[in-house]
N, C-alpha and C positions, 0 to 999 in steps of 0.2 A: 504494500500500500504506500509506503514512504517513497519507493522508487517511482511509482506512478505520479505522485504529487511533485516530485523533483522534476520529472520530465515536463509536466504541465506548466510548472512555474517557469522553466527554462524556455519553453515555446512562447508563452505569453510575453515574456520580457523581450525576447528577440524580435517578435513581430511588432512590438510597440515602437521599435526604432526603425522600422522599414519605411523610410521616407521616399517619396517619389514626386516628380514634378506635378502630377495631377493633384497633389495635396495643396498646391499654391495657386493663387489667381493671377499673379503677375511675376515677371522676371525679378523685379525689385524685391518683392517679398521673399522669393526663393534665394536671391543673392544675399539678403540680410541673414537668413538662416545659415547659408553656406559660410559666410564670413564669420559668424559667431561660433562655427565649428561645433554645432550641436550634433547629437547622435544621428548617424546615418548621412551626414552632410556630403560625404564623398560621392554618394550615388547620384547627386544632383548635377554633377559635372562629368557627363559621359565622355566628352572628347578631351578632357583634362586641360582646358585652356584657361581655367580660373574663373570662368563665367558659368553660373548655374542656370539650368533650364532655359537655354537660348531660344526655344520655340514658344515660350509664353509671351503674352503681350508685353512689349517693352524690351524684349530680347533682340538679338541680332538676326534670329531666324535661320541660322546656318546649322547644318548637320542635324536637321529635324528627323525624327523617325517617320517612316512612311505610314500614311493612314491606311487602314484596312477596309 
């Protein structure tokens, strides 16, 4: 039983830090999160140019994922 609780706690903690660009409305909002180096911030800069979520409004719009 303790083993199961440890696994569940570990999964919930990890998923709480799963940040993605869809969590933000604007590039500026995402960039502020990125600059503050909050948990999961590295996932916001896929091309590693120092600019988070380029495809959100206010971003430069380059290297955007293709729409499905």
